[in-house]
LOZA-843655 format. One record per atom (N, C-alpha, C): x, y, z; residue number from 1; residue in one letter. Coordinates in steps of 0.001 Angstrom, whole numbers, plus 500000, padded with zeros to 6 digits. Example, Ala and Ser with C-alpha at 12.3 -4.5 7.8 and 13.67 -1.06 7.14 Angstrom:
<atoms>
       px       py       pz     k   r
   513190   494310   507800     1   a
   512300   495500   507800     1   a
   513200   496700   507800     1   a
   512850   497750   507080     2   s
   513670   498940   507140     2   s
   512900   500030   507870     2   s
</atoms>
This chain:
<atoms>
       px       py       pz     k   r
   500929   498742   499945     1   x
   500104   500032   499899     1   x
   500915   501024   499719     1   x
   500759   502436   498903     2   x
   501639   503410   498986     2   x
   501394   504091   500212     2   x
   502353   504959   500800     3   x
   502163   506172   501534     3   x
   501702   507580   501402     3   x
   500499   507886   502052     4   x
   499976   508910   501714     4   x
   501086   510610   502403     4   x
   501358   510824   501663     5   x
   502019   512357   501938     5   x
   501610   513624   501581     5   x
   501641   514592   502373     6   x
   501189   515988   501723     6   x
   502363   516693   501810     6   x
   502637   517646   500888     7   x
   503629   518358   500716     7   x
   503402   519816   500294     7   x
   503197   521213   501362     8   x
   503439   522203   501462     8   x
   504120   522987   500472     8   x
   504144   524110   499606     9   x
   505035   524643   499075     9   x
   505501   524036   498051     9   x
   504577   523066   497037    10   x
   505389   521958   496358    10   x
   505728   522393   495291    10   x
   505398   523431   494369    11   x
   505404   524231   493428    11   x
   506356   524793   492636    11   x
   507805   524825   493855    12   x
   508948   525118   493432    12   x
   510133   524278   494414    12   x
   511073   525117   494152    13   x
   512550   524806   495169    13   x
   512510   523449   496078    13   x
   512655   523482   497444    14   x
   512817   522151   498002    14   x
   511602   521366   497734    14   x
   510216   521975   498244    15   x
   508990   521173   498007    15   x
   508805   520348   496217    15   x
   509346   521122   495391    16   x
   509099   520656   494178    16   x
   509949   519525   493924    16   x
   511031   519453   494443    17   x
   512127   518588   494335    17   x
   511945   517358   495677    17   x
   511167   517657   496410    18   x
   510437   516387   497248    18   x
   509339   515541   496956    18   x
   508485   516816   496020    19   x
   507707   515689   495649    19   x
   507635   514952   494571    19   x
   508242   515396   493631    20   x
   508957   514667   492582    20   x
   509868   513228   493109    20   x
   510814   513482   494509    21   x
   511239   512109   494919    21   x
   510230   511445   495515    21   x
   509434   511869   496022    22   x
   508566   511086   496546    22   x
   507736   510189   495818    22   x
   507353   510903   494663    23   x
   506304   510598   493782    23   x
   506768   509353   493038    23   x
   508290   509414   492942    24   x
   509296   508446   492098    24   x
   509642   507208   492976    24   x
   509171   507672   494416    25   x
   510066   505908   495137    25   x
   508297   505594   495725    25   x
   507220   505545   494892    26   x
   506312   504994   495504    26   x
   505069   505592   496209    26   x
   505276   506921   496919    27   x
   504465   507621   497715    27   x
   502950   507938   496750    27   x
   502130   508381   497472    28   x
   500893   508747   496986    28   x
   500926   510174   497407    28   x
   501307   511175   496606    29   x
   501791   512543   496838    29   x
   500722   513536   496886    29   x
   499988   514354   497423    30   x
   499212   515948   497354    30   x
   500265   516418   498037    30   x
   499992   517494   496442    31   x
   501025   518496   495884    31   x
   500154   519753   496410    31   x
   500774   520699   497538    32   x
   500176   521942   497696    32   x
   500608   523294   497830    32   x
   499908   524595   496956    33   x
   500371   525575   496838    33   x
   499443   526540   496208    33   x
   499896   528067   496053    34   x
   498856   528869   495768    34   x
   498733   528812   494431    34   x
   499934   528266   493321    35   x
   499572   528529   492198    35   x
   499121   527074   491744    35   x
   498020   526715   491012    36   x
   497751   525891   490492    36   x
   499033   525471   489058    36   x
   499384   526616   488381    37   x
   500329   525836   487113    37   x
   501448   525764   487664    37   x
   502086   525733   488806    38   x
   503289   525287   489351    38   x
   503191   524252   489477    38   x
   502111   523731   490756    39   x
   501726   522462   491501    39   x
   501846   521712   489911    39   x
   500802   522157   488570    40   x
   500875   521018   487656    40   x
   502191   520630   487179    40   x
   502771   521968   487087    41   x
   504758   521643   486433    41   x
   505325   520737   487301    41   x
   505552   520680   488499    42   x
   505877   519922   489282    42   x
   505104   518370   489323    42   x
   504080   518443   488985    43   x
   503480   516824   488728    43   x
   504012   516662   487250    43   x
   504437   517365   486132    44   x
   504287   516977   485154    44   x
   505872   516702   485254    44   x
   506685   517105   485861    45   x
   508338   516736   486076    45   x
   508607   515083   486556    45   x
   507470   514597   487150    46   x
   507187   513581   487413    46   x
   507391   512355   486908    46   x
   507017   512706   485448    47   x
   506632   512006   484401    47   x
   505854   510621   485009    47   x
   506304   509559   484401    48   x
   505030   508553   484985    48   x
   504682   508503   485987    48   x
   505232   509133   487165    49   x
   504996   508541   488394    49   x
   504182   509675   488888    49   x
   503728   510551   487821    50   x
   502702   511555   488200    50   x
   501421   511180   488292    50   x
   501238   509679   487951    51   x
   499988   509128   488250    51   x
   499580   509327   489357    51   x
   500433   508816   490494    52   x
   499590   508968   491977    52   x
   500383   510302   492884    52   x
   500188   511323   491518    53   x
   499792   512849   492306    53   x
   498668   513327   492529    53   x
   498659   514593   493236    54   x
   497015   515074   493295    54   x
   497609   516243   493385    54   x
   497032   517610   492858    55   x
   497435   518879   492811    55   x
   496069   519492   494146    55   x
   496584   519928   494707    56   x
   495465   521090   495705    56   x
   495763   522520   495632    56   x
   495205   523359   495278    57   x
   495243   524738   495670    57   x
   495419   525071   497334    57   x
   496157   525699   497848    58   x
   496199   525937   499201    58   x
   496796   526682   499585    58   x
   496474   527815   500458    59   x
   496820   528682   501167    59   x
   497167   528643   502903    59   x
   498234   528356   502938    60   x
   498747   527927   504745    60   x
   497974   529133   505364    60   x
   498042   530287   505073    61   x
   497771   531465   505509    61   x
   495845   531312   506027    61   x
   495673   530555   505610    62   x
   493898   530603   505396    62   x
   493645   529139   505910    62   x
   493007   529198   507108    63   x
   492112   528316   507754    63   x
   491220   527913   507219    63   x
   490611   528042   506792    64   x
   489508   527608   505862    64   x
   490065   527031   504584    64   x
   491060   527576   503750    65   x
   491933   526458   503145    65   x
   492746   525654   503615    65   x
   493212   525381   504786    66   x
   493992   524505   505035    66   x
   492960   523298   505863    66   x
   491633   524080   505881    67   x
   490591   522703   506335    67   x
   490318   522138   505296    67   x
   489979   522538   504241    68   x
   489617   522003   503026    68   x
   490102   520785   502517    68   x
   491953   521535   502581    69   x
   492807   520355   502177    69   x
   492824   519451   502918    69   x
   493102   519057   503857    70   x
   492705   517949   505098    70   x
   491292   516981   505176    70   x
   490087   517966   504875    71   x
   489094   517161   504589    71   x
   489137   516266   503482    71   x
   489649   516936   502237    72   x
   489590   516300   501196    72   x
   491080   515156   500862    72   x
   491903   515103   501694    73   x
   493102   513897   502077    73   x
   492265   513160   502725    73   x
   491226   513346   503859    74   x
   490668   512021   504713    74   x
   489650   511763   503615    74   x
   489322   512613   502908    75   x
   487643   511974   502418    75   x
   488156   511126   501151    75   x
   488834   511342   500389    76   x
   489747   510863   498878    76   x
   490643   509787   499285    76   x
   491568   509901   500210    77   x
   492251   508428   500637    77   x
   492275   507945   502120    77   x
   491036   508502   502967    78   x
   491075   507444   504382    78   x
   492232   507731   505609    78   x
   493441   508398   504605    79   x
   494268   508427   505761    79   x
   495176   509170   505302    79   x
   496234   509853   506400    80   x
   497727   510389   506196    80   x
   499078   509985   506887    80   x
   499792   509462   505623    81   x
   501107   509295   506605    81   x
   502109   510157   507197    81   x
   502552   511487   506213    82   x
   503113   512126   506180    82   x
   502841   513420   505505    82   x
   503102   514421   506514    83   x
   503092   515518   506200    83   x
   504269   516155   505994    83   x
   505130   517468   505006    84   x
   506032   518177   504776    84   x
   505700   519125   505109    84   x
   505512   519642   506354    85   x
   505385   521205   506150    85   x
   506406   522309   505593    85   x
   506239   522605   504520    86   x
   507396   522939   503541    86   x
   507327   524621   503316    86   x
   506102   524781   503026    87   x
   505724   526542   502682    87   x
   506415   527255   503790    87   x
   507086   528446   503117    88   x
   507817   529135   503728    88   x
   508074   530310   502779    88   x
   508108   531778   503479    89   x
   508920   532905   502594    89   x
   509368   533669   503286    89   x
   510332   534834   503303    90   x
   511064   535637   503899    90   x
   511212   537150   503189    90   x
   511369   538118   503605    91   x
   511339   539438   503472    91   x
   512933   539832   502817    91   x
   513265   540810   502351    92   x
   514713   541323   501794    92   x
   515550   541643   503172    92   x
   516625   541100   503174    93   x
   517558   541231   504134    93   x
   517337   542962   504675    93   x
   517251   543617   506314    94   x
   516601   544609   506224    94   x
   516913   545078   507783    94   x
   517773   545845   508140    95   x
   517763   546246   509580    95   x
   517047   546074   510518    95   x
   516881   545388   511715    96   x
   516020   545141   512209    96   x
   515382   546469   512951    96   x
   516072   547753   512798    97   x
   515251   548949   513494    97   x
   514315   549459   512330    97   x
   513958   548622   510989    98   x
   513937   549326   510004    98   x
   512289   548321   509515    98   x
   512731   546867   510146    99   x
   511453   545889   509865    99   x
   510286   546483   510291    99   x
   509000   546564   509031   100   x
   507743   547117   509011   100   x
   507000   545820   509770   100   x
   506016   546129   510657   101   x
   505229   544882   511152   101   x
   504297   544187   510120   101   x
   504081   544915   509041   102   x
   503921   544051   507772   102   x
   504527   543221   507262   102   x
   505808   543340   507559   103   x
   506846   542092   507056   103   x
   506981   541283   508068   103   x
   507367   541560   508843   104   x
   507160   540492   510417   104   x
   505744   539539   510508   104   x
   504630   540355   510104   105   x
   503590   539261   510037   105   x
   503462   538437   508976   105   x
   504110   538973   507799   106   x
   504240   538492   506489   106   x
   504754   537329   506663   106   x
   505897   536900   507359   107   x
   507026   535994   507383   107   x
   506452   534973   508658   107   x
   505894   535378   509590   108   x
   505448   534926   510662   108   x
   504310   534230   510451   108   x
   503579   534661   509700   109   x
   502329   534083   509359   109   x
   502471   532915   508719   109   x
   502956   532990   507250   110   x
   503300   531775   506752   110   x
   504276   530404   507144   110   x
   505484   531107   508239   111   x
   506346   530209   508152   111   x
   505994   529432   510108   111   x
   505612   530354   510269   112   x
   504659   529637   511853   112   x
   503329   529507   511820   112   x
   502153   530486   511840   113   x
   501272   530121   511680   113   x
   500623   529222   510324   113   x
   501014   529618   509543   114   x
   500769   528102   508117   114   x
   501325   526925   508744   114   x
   502593   526496   509536   115   x
   503028   525521   509676   115   x
   502072   525036   510924   115   x
   502145   525659   511896   116   x
   500830   525068   512995   116   x
   499524   525170   512208   116   x
   498734   525237   511302   117   x
   497582   525217   510666   117   x
   497769   523929   510365   117   x
   498510   523809   509683   118   x
   498705   522688   508527   118   x
   499325   521243   509384   118   x
   500027   521356   510741   119   x
   500392   520241   511816   119   x
   499408   520053   512465   119   x
   498262   520927   512831   120   x
   497430   520753   513779   120   x
   495819   519871   513056   120   x
   495939   520526   511708   121   x
   494906   519823   510421   121   x
   495583   518062   510711   121   x
   496933   517931   510212   122   x
   497263   516499   509677   122   x
   496931   515707   511420   122   x
   497459   516107   512472   123   x
   497427   515471   514019   123   x
   496161   515355   514050   123   x
   495021   515900   513613   124   x
   493828   515680   513950   124   x
   493371   514219   513049   124   x
   494332   514194   512080   125   x
   493511   513157   511196   125   x
   493893   512207   511645   125   x
   495462   512353   511789   126   x
   496524   510806   512364   126   x
   495762   510561   513543   126   x
   495392   511515   514642   127   x
   495009   510733   515625   127   x
   493886   509688   515389   127   x
   492815   510152   514585   128   x
   491662   509552   514520   128   x
   491988   508369   513509   128   x
   492816   508392   512812   129   x
   492650   507209   511529   129   x
   493209   506056   512089   129   x
   492443   505021   511553   130   x
   492790   503803   512117   130   x
   493250   502965   511084   130   x
   495187   502664   511377   131   x
   495553   502741   512823   131   x
   495743   504143   513048   131   x
   496126   504213   514384   132   x
   497007   506033   514096   132   x
   497701   506202   514194   132   x
   498461   507166   514081   133   x
   499776   507482   513787   133   x
   500198   508368   512351   133   x
   501544   508844   512159   134   x
   501990   509362   511826   134   x
   502717   509806   511463   134   x
   503734   510883   510432   135   x
   504719   511620   510487   135   x
   505038   512906   510124   135   x
   504868   513868   511058   136   x
   504638   515575   510104   136   x
   506340   515926   510654   136   x
   506761   516406   509398   137   x
   508273   516650   508940   137   x
   508212   518198   508807   137   x
   509134   518834   509531   138   x
   508780   520443   509674   138   x
   509769   521159   509065   138   x
   509711   522301   508035   139   x
   510811   522431   507423   139   x
   511967   523772   508124   139   x
   512723   523305   508996   140   x
   513654   524396   509843   140   x
   514316   525336   509047   140   x
   515374   525177   509259   141   x
   516230   525850   508569   141   x
   517796   525923   509814   141   x
   518931   526581   509045   142   x
   520181   526898   509772   142   x
   519828   528049   510530   142   x
   519090   528732   510382   143   x
   518550   530142   511069   143   x
   517728   529589   512474   143   x
   516954   528416   511989   144   x
   516332   527948   513548   144   x
   517790   527924   514836   144   x
   519042   528107   514183   145   x
   520085   527917   515227   145   x
   521067   529306   515200   145   x
   521137   529627   513927   146   x
   522183   530909   513864   146   x
   521539   531849   512927   146   x
   521248   532873   513216   147   x
   520848   534215   512367   147   x
   521642   534542   511393   147   x
   521508   535243   510140   148   x
   522301   535718   509191   148   x
   522280   537594   509603   148   x
   522857   537968   509533   149   x
   522329   539927   509740   149   x
   521029   540056   508853   149   x
   520500   540731   509756   150   x
   518909   541512   509455   150   x
   518036   540720   508673   150   x
   517440   539649   509664   151   x
   517149   538581   509466   151   x
   515941   538077   510556   151   x
   515432   539199   511244   152   x
   514805   538817   512759   152   x
   513535   538476   512292   152   x
   512795   538339   511625   153   x
   511601   537928   511005   153   x
   512116   536597   510961   153   x
   512480   536141   509734   154   x
   512989   534831   509603   154   x
   513494   534133   510273   154   x
   514704   534792   511243   155   x
   514987   533809   512496   155   x
   514179   533681   513508   155   x
   513511   534415   513851   156   x
   512552   533747   514861   156   x
   511538   532914   514430   156   x
   511260   533246   513295   157   x
   510169   532227   512946   157   x
   510715   530678   512798   157   x
   512246   530399   512784   158   x
   512802   529310   511948   158   x
   512749   528599   513889   158   x
   513144   529622   514334   159   x
   513615   528995   516131   159   x
   511910   528940   516527   159   x
   510830   529562   516189   160   x
   510099   529046   516611   160   x
   509306   527755   516097   160   x
   509697   527136   515239   161   x
   509526   526129   514500   161   x
   509902   525104   515352   161   x
   511321   525362   515762   162   x
   511743   524556   516789   162   x
   511109   523668   518055   162   x
   510454   525112   518369   163   x
   509617   524411   519543   163   x
   508408   524041   519568   163   x
   507926   524461   518177   164   x
   506515   523419   517772   164   x
   506780   522283   517343   164   x
   508217   521603   516957   165   x
   508556   520749   516524   165   x
   508411   520020   518145   165   x
   509154   519735   518556   166   x
   509173   519669   520084   166   x
   507960   519507   521027   166   x
   507074   520367   520508   167   x
   505445   520096   521204   167   x
   504929   519262   520931   167   x
   504933   519317   519398   168   x
   504085   517783   518091   168   x
   504615   516870   519295   168   x
   505598   516707   518749   169   x
   506555   515267   518999   169   x
   506111   514803   520358   169   x
   505965   515857   521308   170   x
   505586   515198   522506   170   x
   504425   515099   522673   170   x
   503497   515936   522239   171   x
   501753   515525   522512   171   x
   501740   514546   521507   171   x
   501997   514401   520526   172   x
   501892   513187   519636   172   x
   502473   511854   519703   172   x
   502803   511580   521183   173   x
   503679   510675   521461   173   x
   502662   509507   521476   173   x
   501660   509375   522293   174   x
   500436   508471   522467   174   x
   499765   508252   521638   174   x
   499689   508747   520753   175   x
   499569   508747   519355   175   x
   500000   507892   518151   175   x
   501251   507558   518288   176   x
   502285   507307   517768   176   x
   502421   508343   516264   176   x
   502475   509440   516543   177   x
   502353   511283   515545   177   x
   503915   511262   516137   177   x
   504490   511062   515166   178   x
   505822   511017   515047   178   x
   506320   512752   514720   178   x
   507712   513524   514882   179   x
   507559   514564   514523   179   x
   508831   515444   514415   179   x
   509320   515637   513214   180   x
   511062   516040   513184   180   x
   511163   517122   512466   180   x
   512273   517453   512502   181   x
   512974   518724   511117   181   x
   513797   518687   510773   181   x
   513612   519241   509532   182   x
   515113   519485   508865   182   x
   515316   520727   508612   182   x
   516761   520993   509267   183   x
   517162   521982   508884   183   x
   518485   522255   508102   183   x
   518239   523359   506742   184   x
   518679   522583   505523   184   x
   519437   524558   505130   184   x
   520854   523995   504767   185   x
   521497   525373   504741   185   x
   521681   525449   502975   185   x
   522025   526545   502447   186   x
   522154   526564   501183   186   x
   521676   525325   500247   186   x
   520867   524739   499730   187   x
   520350   524249   499121   187   x
   519889   525016   497866   187   x
   520682   525037   496423   188   x
   520392   525511   495597   188   x
   519104   525770   494909   188   x
   518290   526605   495868   189   x
   516719   526829   495103   189   x
   516843   528514   494495   189   x
   515664   528766   494263   190   x
   515591   530075   493819   190   x
   516066   531137   494919   190   x
   515638   530727   496437   191   x
   515576   531610   497361   191   x
   517121   531477   497892   191   x
   518277   530794   497262   192   x
   519418   530902   497484   192   x
   520274   531002   496375   192   x
   519691   531662   495240   193   x
   520567   531904   494132   193   x
   521517   532674   494663   193   x
   520945   533996   495503   194   x
   522470   535275   495775   194   x
   523667   534609   496517   194   x
   523546   533115   496936   195   x
   524964   532903   497545   195   x
   525587   533063   496675   195   x
   525951   532277   495763   196   x
   527156   532132   494405   196   x
   527593   533633   494520   196   x
   526973   534425   494563   197   x
   527335   536350   494075   197   x
   527986   537218   495444   197   x
   527681   536202   496619   198   x
   527979   536745   497986   198   x
   527208   537550   498363   198   x
   527129   537436   499865   199   x
   525976   537941   500968   199   x
   526432   538538   501842   199   x
   526019   539240   502871   200   x
   526659   539885   504140   200   x
   526956   538693   504844   200   x
   527849   539143   505591   201   x
   528718   538066   506955   201   x
   528552   539171   508142   201   x
   528691   538401   509302   202   x
   528455   538833   510732   202   x
   528928   540094   510857   202   x
   530613   539679   509850   203   x
   531480   541071   510181   203   x
   531420   542193   509541   203   x
   530420   542104   508348   204   x
   529956   543436   507796   204   x
   530437   542949   506507   204   x
   531554   542115   505981   205   x
   531492   542165   504771   205   x
   531045   541243   503963   205   x
   531061   540911   502821   206   x
   530658   540424   501857   206   x
   531336   539039   501078   206   x
   530648   537748   501353   207   x
   531532   536674   501059   207   x
   530584   535716   500366   207   x
   531194   535052   499112   208   x
   530778   533719   498325   208   x
   530626   532481   499433   208   x
   529096   532135   499251   209   x
   529025   530982   500141   209   x
   528619   529937   499311   209   x
   529608   528438   499336   210   x
   528969   527508   498790   210   x
   527453   527243   499144   210   x
   527291   526296   498035   211   x
   525893   525660   497567   211   x
   525632   524369   497341   211   x
   524600   523443   497705   212   x
   524719   522246   497445   212   x
   523081   521897   496483   212   x
   523276   520772   495670   213   x
   522218   520338   494768   213   x
   520797   520034   495910   213   x
   519781   520780   495666   214   x
   518828   519941   496488   214   x
   517913   518939   496535   214   x
   518564   518287   495700   215   x
   518018   516994   495149   215   x
   518635   516125   496674   215   x
   519590   516302   497456   216   x
   520106   516064   498971   216   x
   519090   516413   499871   216   x
   518778   517675   499843   217   x
   517580   517660   500715   217   x
   516201   516538   500487   217   x
   516041   516471   499490   218   x
   514606   515575   498867   218   x
   515027   514313   498815   218   x
   515983   513809   499166   219   x
   516526   512298   499325   219   x
   516620   512337   501297   219   x
   516785   513238   501431   220   x
   517429   513168   503407   220   x
   515776   512958   503788   220   x
   514590   513837   502997   221   x
   513245   514101   503576   221   x
   512527   512780   502954   221   x
   512828   511970   501773   222   x
   512645   510727   501497   222   x
   512880   510013   502905   222   x
   514021   509683   503276   223   x
   514724   508366   504256   223   x
   513934   508508   505691   223   x
   513596   510320   505986   224   x
   512549   510823   506975   224   x
   511549   509891   506501   224   x
   510662   510193   505841   225   x
   509460   509771   505400   225   x
   509274   508344   505596   225   x
   510306   507619   504896   226   x
   509888   505996   505221   226   x
   510602   505421   506333   226   x
   510572   505800   507568   227   x
   511072   505297   508702   227   x
   509928   504570   508999   227   x
   509961   503538   509940   228   x
   508484   503014   510858   228   x
   508399   504030   511541   228   x
   506960   504305   512282   229   x
   507093   504951   513204   229   x
   507188   504594   514988   229   x
   508173   503431   514521   230   x
   508944   503153   515858   230   x
   510343   503464   515721   230   x
   510695   504522   515247   231   x
   511696   505095   515210   231   x
   511861   506902   514149   231   x
   512441   507608   514984   232   x
   512371   508778   514614   232   x
   513450   509673   514656   232   x
   513540   510877   513809   233   x
   514841   511707   513868   233   x
   514662   512901   513989   233   x
   514136   513498   514893   234   x
   513916   514389   515752   234   x
   514257   515706   515048   234   x
   516207   515887   514585   235   x
   516253   517198   513832   235   x
   517555   516709   513681   235   x
   517051   516792   511896   236   x
   518268   516458   511163   236   x
   518903   518543   510573   236   x
   520043   518084   509771   237   x
   520852   519453   509477   237   x
   521312   519062   507779   237   x
   521153   519412   507299   238   x
   521856   518753   505954   238   x
   522087   520405   505407   238   x
   523497   520448   505272   239   x
   523949   522086   504634   239   x
   525099   521244   503669   239   x
   525426   522663   503019   240   x
   526445   523125   501991   240   x
   527797   522515   502732   240   x
   528476   521843   502316   241   x
   529864   521878   502695   241   x
   530430   523040   503071   241   x
   531758   523846   503830   242   x
   532190   524723   503789   242   x
   531171   526330   504645   242   x
   529889   525835   504695   243   x
   529046   526967   505061   243   x
   529870   527733   506183   243   x
   529795   529366   506496   244   x
   530161   529804   507820   244   x
   529434   529303   508961   244   x
   528722   528703   508533   245   x
   527870   528385   509977   245   x
   528598   527407   510893   245   x
   529489   526906   510979   246   x
   530281   526094   511768   246   x
   531230   527449   512548   246   x
   531690   528203   511713   247   x
   532842   529193   512055   247   x
   532466   530563   512906   247   x
   533153   531171   513549   248   x
   532659   532531   513933   248   x
   533074   533750   512974   248   x
   531567   534515   513192   249   x
   531842   535155   512302   249   x
   531802   536876   512754   249   x
</atoms>
């Protein structure tokens, strides 16, 4: 029997590559995002594996949209095995004192509240399905541990994801709901396209940073998604070798 997986933010970047990888490895995948044409493009890129993929337009900021997503999953597939809580956003680097409330709310609403809404809806389904249980994988970041300059909203949202992950893992234990977090550094997606051109460092300099193939991230998520519920990887870090994360800035 195919495992049922929901992936948010599946229209581009990490979500796109992960959706294709899970489809190619015999998962039934529900691809979610705000742009239907991008979701359909992801599905098309999966080739023959696209036959076990479904696109559902979803705005993780909208509680009604999230409820519709998971009620559709429940009615169509009867259960949910994996949620990859991947949808996220950022604003351009801006000094803390100039960060607007609108910019703050934009990032926190998607990265944190959107993850909460999807995780809670998945939790409710996983708790009541027969047999109960499932896996929630939250997309964290190196920024869940160490900030970049001028990134208060993004860094705060990703630190909060770590707390959300721990709470879900604890509260889900009695229902066999496992929760984990993958912290990603410099996977070469459109969000990281500026890295090879140089980005601000903690000492005020601009430095070129190494990147890695985003497929490595998709493969890591696949490994986590395949684990039996008797095992969990609470926190996983995958990053481009040589990133300044391990050094002093």
